[in-house]
N, C-alpha and C positions, 0 to 999 in steps of 0.2 A: 292720344290712341287710346288708352284705357277706357276711358268715358266711351268711346264709341263701341268701342267691344262689348263693355257692360250693358249698354243700351241694345246693342245686337244682340246680346244673350238675353236678356229679359223679352226682346220682340221674339226671336225664336222660340223660347219657353210658351209664349202667349199665343203663339199660332198653332204649336204642337197640339197644346193644351184644348183649344177651341176645336180644332180637327178631331181630336180623339175624343171629346165629349159629343161632336156632331155625329161621328162615326158611330160610337155607342148607342146614343139617342136612335137614330135611323135604322141601325140593326135590331134593336129591341123594339121598337114600333114595328116593324116587320114581323118580327117573331110574333108579336101580339096580334095582329091582322090574322097571320096566316092560321094559327092555333084558334083562337078564339071565333074569328069572323070568317075564315075560312075564303082571304083574300090577301092581296100583299102590293107592296108597292115594287111596279116591274123594275125600277131603276136602282133598288135601295143597292143591291150587291154591287153593282158599278160602280156607285157613289163610295161605296168602302171601300173599294179595291184601290180607286184612285185617290182616296183619303189617306190609305194606308201608305201609298208610293211616297206620298208626300210627307208623310210623317217621318218615315223611312230615312228619306232625303235629307230633309231637316235634322231630322235626329242626330246623324251622323256628325253635323257640326257641333250640335249640342255635346255630344260625347267627347268629341275632340278639346272643346273647351274647357270640360274638366279634367281632363287628360285620362279618359276612358278608354283609348282604343288599345287594340290587342298588343300585347308584348309578350315574348317570349325572355324568359330570364335565366335561361340555362346558360347563355354564353356572357350576358353581362354580369352575373354571381361570380366568374373567375376573374372578370376585369378590372384592374386598378382603375381608381376615380379619373384618371386622365380617358383612358381607355372607354370608360361607360360616357364621359364626355362626347368622345370622337364618334360614339354608336349612337349617340341620343342623335348628334346631328347629322349623322348619315343617313338615320329613318327618317328625322323629321325631312331633309332634301329628297329622299324617295318618295315620300308622302305627298309632298308638294308638287312633284313632277307628276305622280301617279294621276293627283287630282287635275292638274293642268292638262294633261292628256284625255282624262275623263270629260272635263269640261268641254274641249275641243270636238270631240267625236260627238258627244251627246250634243253640243249645239248645233254640228251638223245635220244631225238625224231629225232634232228638232226643227230646223229651217226647211228641210226636205218635206216633212209631215205638214208644214205650215204651207209650203209652195202647193201641196197636193189638195189642200183644203179638206183633210181628212175628219170625219166626224165621229163622236162616239156613238155606239150603237143604240143605246135606250135612253141615255140622258141628253143625244144630239147637240153636244157641246164640242168645239173645236179639239182635237186630239193635240195640237199645241198646247193646251193646257195641260193636260196629261204628261206629254213627253217633256214639258218645261220644268218639271220636277228635278229632271236628272242634271241639266246644266246649272241651275239654282243650287243643288246640293253640293256637286262639285265643284263652283264658285264659293260655296261657303267654307267647305271643308279645304280647299285649296289655301283659303284666308286665313283660317285655324292652323293647319300647318305651317303656313309660311311667316305667322308671326311669332310663333312658338321657335322657329328656326332663330329669326331674328332677335328675338330674346334671348335664347342659347347662345349664340355666337357673341352679341353684345355683353353678357354675363361673363363669358370665356375670355374675351379680351380685357374686361374691368378687372378680372382676377390676374391675368398675366400683366397687368399694367400695377395692380398691387403689389407683386412678389418682386417687381425689380426696384 
């Protein structure tokens, strides 16, 4: 499982890097065209917007894989080690549940957009591609939360086994 997650990390970072580079090049090219040639790429801003959506949704998973999600330590600073462990399990379980709910509802919306056949205004690509970032992002975040939860529970059980 560690190996799969390692390759997933690498793949996510590669996709984000390519998207970020693409968005940067497109927007820079559009600025050059606008100010030097009084012209522009009509689709550049729409493409950049959709690229940033994908970067954000996939970036959530990358952030979670590195333990970079938001936390408030005002409570945990006052807890015992066991209390911190229980709190962390609770937070990871809530994150897993929130990602599962987000996946379900975003998938529902994405399927509705697919059935409607909606197309983007200037790129003329199916909006399924744009909305698809949400279920992909929630799935990846849920995978990260669930994996961390399993590791935390397994580590807790092994520590309890060592104490007996």
